[in-house]
C-alpha positions as a printed NumPy array, in Angstrom:
array([[-12.856,   9.173,  -7.825],
       [-13.584,   6.321,  -5.468],
       [-11.278,   5.977,  -2.499],
       [-10.945,   4.773,   1.038],
       [-11.096,   6.77 ,   4.232],
       [ -7.591,   7.642,   5.446],
       [ -6.262,   5.13 ,   7.952],
       [ -3.706,   2.401,   8.412],
       [ -4.093,   0.645,   5.046],
       [ -1.504,   1.95 ,   2.568],
       [ -0.74 ,  -0.93 ,   0.179],
       [ -2.306,  -4.145,  -1.012],
       [ -0.203,  -6.389,  -3.215],
       [  0.066,  -9.851,  -4.67 ],
       [  2.53 , -11.594,  -6.922],
       [  3.003, -14.474,  -9.336],
       [  6.26 , -16.244,  -9.987],
       [  6.549, -19.52 ,  -8.07 ],
       [  9.48 , -19.39 ,  -5.638],
       [ 10.059, -15.704,  -6.395],
       [  6.65 , -14.549,  -5.112],
       [  7.833, -13.744,  -1.595],
       [ 10.961, -11.833,  -2.63 ],
       [  9.087,  -9.906,  -5.358],
       [  6.31 ,  -8.896,  -2.948],
       [  8.717,  -8.052,  -0.099],
       [ 11.01 ,  -5.933,  -2.277],
       [  7.984,  -4.027,  -3.595],
       [  6.779,  -3.407,  -0.034],
       [ 10.246,  -2.17 ,   1.028],
       [ 10.495,   0.064,  -2.055],
       [  7.165,   1.711,  -1.249],
       [  6.942,   1.713,   2.555],
       [ 10.577,   2.235,   3.542],
       [ 12.28 ,   3.83 ,   0.534],
       [  9.369,   6.119,  -0.366],
       [  8.927,   5.156,  -4.014],
       [  5.541,   5.691,  -5.607],
       [  3.474,   2.629,  -6.565],
       [  4.725,   2.347, -10.175],
       [  8.39 ,   2.785,  -9.244],
       [  8.069,   0.407,  -6.273],
       [  6.758,  -2.363,  -8.542],
       [  9.042,  -1.643, -11.524],
       [ 12.394,  -1.418,  -9.674],
       [ 14.899,  -4.218, -10.246],
       [ 14.937,  -7.188,  -7.897],
       [ 17.29 ,  -9.799,  -6.458],
       [ 16.326, -13.363,  -5.536],
       [ 18.388, -16.056,  -3.804],
       [ 16.897, -19.441,  -3.006],
       [ 20.251, -21.161,  -2.258],
       [ 19.906, -23.769,  -5.035],
       [ 17.926, -23.453,  -8.245],
       [ 17.913, -26.534, -10.432],
       [ 20.885, -27.743,  -8.364],
       [ 22.968, -24.619,  -9.056],
       [ 23.85 , -22.103,  -6.306],
       [ 23.64 , -18.393,  -6.971],
       [ 21.535, -15.31 ,  -6.558],
       [ 19.421, -14.185,  -9.499],
       [ 19.002, -10.555, -10.479],
       [ 16.746,  -8.73 , -12.918],
       [ 18.125,  -8.517, -16.422],
       [ 15.416,  -8.16 , -19.008],
       [ 14.366,  -6.093, -21.993],
       [ 10.729,  -5.051, -21.804],
       [  8.877,  -5.005, -25.091],
       [  5.909,  -3.174, -23.635],
       [  6.031,  -0.607, -20.87 ],
       [  4.396,   2.78 , -20.289],
       [  7.625,   4.306, -21.613],
       [  7.98 ,   2.131, -24.726],
       [ 10.922,  -0.252, -24.9  ],
       [ 12.846,  -0.378, -21.646],
       [ 15.31 ,  -2.507, -19.702],
       [ 14.996,  -3.663, -16.106],
       [ 18.361,  -4.566, -14.627],
       [ 19.967,  -4.478, -11.209],
       [ 22.485,  -1.605, -11.28 ],
       [ 26.156,  -2.538, -11.674],
       [ 27.08 ,  -0.96 ,  -8.306],
       [ 24.573,  -3.243,  -6.548],
       [ 25.894,  -6.324,  -8.387],
       [ 29.473,  -5.411,  -7.394],
       [ 28.454,  -4.909,  -3.75 ],
       [ 26.746,  -8.316,  -3.642],
       [ 29.7  , -10.   ,  -5.352],
       [ 32.066,  -8.497,  -2.739],
       [ 29.9  , -10.158,  -0.093],
       [ 30.356, -13.555,  -1.752],
       [ 27.181, -13.833,  -3.834],
       [ 27.466, -15.624,  -7.173],
       [ 25.157, -13.55 ,  -9.364],
       [ 23.312, -14.778, -12.418],
       [ 21.072, -12.681, -14.685],
       [ 17.466, -13.817, -14.816],
       [ 14.692, -12.67 , -17.116],
       [ 11.902, -13.856, -14.829],
       [ 11.72 , -12.218, -11.419],
       [  8.03 , -12.622, -10.67 ],
       [  5.22 , -10.189, -11.375],
       [  3.608,  -7.934,  -8.768],
       [  0.198,  -6.27 ,  -8.827],
       [ -0.364,  -3.529,  -6.272],
       [ -2.955,  -1.026,  -5.117],
       [ -1.632,   1.898,  -3.063],
       [ -3.764,   4.121,  -0.873],
       [ -2.844,   7.812,  -0.623],
       [ -2.596,   8.533,   3.11 ],
       [ -4.022,  12.045,   2.793],
       [ -6.85 ,  11.593,   0.312],
       [ -7.66 ,   7.875,   0.385],
       [ -7.297,   7.797,  -3.406],
       [ -6.361,   4.411,  -4.886],
       [ -3.589,   3.854,  -7.445],
       [ -3.381,   0.432,  -9.118],
       [ -0.195,  -0.838, -10.768],
       [  0.439,  -3.934, -12.848],
       [  4.038,  -5.133, -13.247],
       [  5.817,  -3.983, -16.415],
       [  7.51 ,  -7.4  , -16.522],
       [  4.183,  -8.776, -17.749],
       [  3.17 ,  -5.844, -19.925],
       [  1.487,  -3.779, -17.216],
       [  2.024,  -0.212, -16.137]])
């Protein structure tokens, strides 16, 4: 398979989702680079977004969505209850949101240079 020579490049990503692009891309980068999740898991994990006011209403949004199509059939993406409780204890007003942006990513295996492409399950990818 085609690949890249091993080096510094480990992830290329982009996102769609208006004001949620930056948080979706950053959370995917953190999931992969700092938390050690593989490309699919890094993109598919639940997300949180807070832009202070959305349509004049304060509150942080979190993933809460049933997925009709995913590599594993029907699935649900939702921020875990323990994370919602922890944010609420810190004063965040949390609201469920079915649209948390969509990330596309290509990861480079550091040892082999092999490429793995992932399309967000929130938009039917895998």
